[in-house]
Each structure stands twice: as structure tokens, then as C-alpha cells.
C-alpha positions as CSV (number, residue, x, y, z in Angstrom):
1,M,-65.2,-92.4,2.3
2,I,-65.5,-90.4,5.5
3,R,-67.5,-93.2,7.1
4,S,-64.8,-95.7,6.1
5,V,-62.1,-93.6,7.7
6,A,-64.2,-93.2,10.9
7,L,-64.8,-96.9,11.2
8,L,-61.1,-97.6,10.6
9,A,-60.1,-95.1,13.3
10,L,-62.7,-96.7,15.7
11,A,-61.4,-100.2,15.0
12,A,-57.8,-99.1,15.6
13,T,-58.8,-97.4,18.9
14,L,-60.7,-100.5,20.1
15,A,-57.9,-102.9,19.1
16,G,-55.7,-101.3,21.8
17,C,-58.2,-101.8,24.6
18,D,-57.5,-104.4,27.2
19,V,-60.8,-105.9,28.2
20,G,-59.4,-109.0,30.1
21,P,-59.9,-109.6,33.8
22,D,-58.0,-107.6,36.3
23,P,-55.0,-109.8,37.4
24,A,-55.2,-108.5,41.0
25,E,-58.9,-109.4,41.3
26,V,-58.2,-112.8,39.8
27,A,-55.5,-113.4,42.4
28,R,-57.8,-112.3,45.2
29,V,-60.5,-114.7,44.0
30,R,-58.0,-117.5,43.8
31,D,-56.7,-116.8,47.3
32,G,-60.3,-116.6,48.6
33,T,-61.3,-120.0,47.1
34,E,-58.1,-121.5,48.5
35,A,-58.9,-120.2,52.0
36,V,-62.4,-121.8,51.7
37,R,-60.8,-125.1,50.5
38,R,-58.5,-125.1,53.6
39,A,-61.6,-124.8,55.8
40,L,-63.4,-127.8,54.3
41,K,-63.1,-131.4,55.5
42,Q,-62.7,-132.7,51.9
43,P,-61.3,-129.7,50.0
44,E,-60.8,-131.7,46.7
45,T,-64.6,-132.0,46.4
46,A,-65.3,-128.2,46.4
47,Q,-67.4,-126.8,43.6
48,F,-67.7,-123.0,43.5
49,K,-70.1,-120.6,41.8
50,G,-70.7,-116.9,41.8
51,V,-67.3,-116.1,43.3
52,A,-66.2,-112.4,43.1
53,A,-64.0,-109.9,44.9
54,Y,-65.7,-106.9,46.6
55,G,-63.3,-104.5,48.3
56,A,-61.7,-106.4,51.2
57,A,-64.0,-109.5,50.8
58,V,-64.3,-112.5,48.5
59,C,-67.8,-113.8,48.3
60,G,-69.5,-116.7,46.7
61,E,-71.1,-120.2,47.1
62,V,-69.4,-123.5,47.6
63,N,-70.8,-127.1,47.4
64,A,-68.6,-129.8,49.0
65,S,-68.8,-133.4,50.2
66,V,-69.0,-134.1,53.9
67,G,-68.4,-137.9,53.5
68,M,-72.1,-138.9,53.0
69,G,-72.9,-136.8,50.0
70,R,-72.8,-133.1,49.1
71,T,-74.0,-130.3,51.4
72,G,-75.6,-128.2,48.7
73,Y,-74.4,-124.7,47.8
74,E,-73.7,-122.6,50.8
75,R,-72.7,-118.9,50.8
76,F,-69.3,-117.9,52.2
77,I,-67.4,-114.7,52.8
78,V,-63.6,-114.5,53.1
79,K,-62.4,-111.3,54.7
80,N,-59.0,-110.6,56.1
81,G,-58.2,-114.3,55.6
82,D,-61.1,-115.4,57.8
83,V,-63.7,-117.7,56.2
84,T,-67.3,-117.4,57.3
85,F,-69.9,-120.0,56.1
86,A,-73.6,-119.3,56.3
87,S,-74.0,-122.5,58.4
88,Q,-71.7,-121.1,61.1
89,L,-74.0,-118.3,61.9
90,K,-77.1,-118.5,64.1
91,T,-79.6,-117.1,61.5
92,D,-79.9,-116.6,57.8
93,A,-80.6,-112.9,58.6
94,E,-77.1,-112.6,60.1
95,M,-75.5,-113.9,56.8
96,D,-77.9,-111.7,54.8
97,A,-76.6,-108.6,56.8
98,R,-73.0,-109.6,56.3
99,W,-73.5,-110.3,52.6
100,A,-75.2,-106.9,52.2
101,A,-72.3,-105.2,53.9
102,D,-69.4,-107.0,52.3
103,C,-70.6,-108.5,49.0
104,R,-71.9,-105.6,47.0
105,S,-70.0,-103.5,44.6
């Protein structure tokens, strides 16, 4: 009997929990992916993966067409409205350093 009451109380407590995504974070991710789309030559071809908001940055990977096929997934960081693609930097190490600084929770 006590066990049933405890389970009922636990169920009632959990029923009131909101476990959905944070609307502010969803909006930041959406704004970040839209900034990336605006930076692409063919924005309608963009495919995203691993996109998340971290503090002031939105980070992830994008694959898009450049007219002669797809580029393959490339890391990006959107920070303060500015989009940085890995291919814009001189070395992979530079992107690794920015990723470590901006894209970790």
C-alpha cells in the first residue's frame, strides 16, 4: 500500500516536469543555421548535423552544393552574427582552437 502511494506521488511529480527543449536555445540554433545559409552560394542545398548553441556561439557542421556536387560536411561557428567556416581558416589547428574555445558546454 505504501509503495503504491509512493509510486503515485512520484508519477504525479514527474507529470508536471517540462522536459522539452529550451525555446531560447531553439531560436538561437535556428538563427545560427539561417546565418550559415545566408553565407552559402546555394543555401537551399544546406544539410546540417550536430548543431547546438554554446554560450554566445552556435556550432555544427554543414554540407552544401557548390554547383558541381556537395562539399562534404564542414564545421562552422556562428558568433555575434559572424559565420566562420573551417575552410576559411589557414589550418585545421586554428579551427580546432576556436572550436575548443567556443563549442564546448
